C-alpha positions, 0 to 999 in steps of 0.5 A: 107369268114367268113360269108359263111365258104369259105376257113376258118371256119364260124365265124360270129363275124369275118365276122361282124368285116370285113363287119362293117369296110367296111361299115365305109369306105364310098365308093361304097361297104359301102351300101352292107356291111351295109346290110350284117351286118344287115343280120349277126345280125339276126344270132348272139347273143347280146354277139357276136355282142358286141364282133364284134363291139369291134373288129371293134373299136380296129382294126388297119391296119398293118404297113409295 
């Protein structure tokens, strides 16, 4: 949704974060997510990529 701006403002940093987290899961969608991350990197600055990687590292699931 963030990559295409569907329902939310387009935000490549947030899109990268979520696809990067999906790619790290090691399941069937990981390969697709990895490809999307590569495509996003072509549209992003080095600073945006660094920020997205930082957000990915710091993300913690909510405790319910």
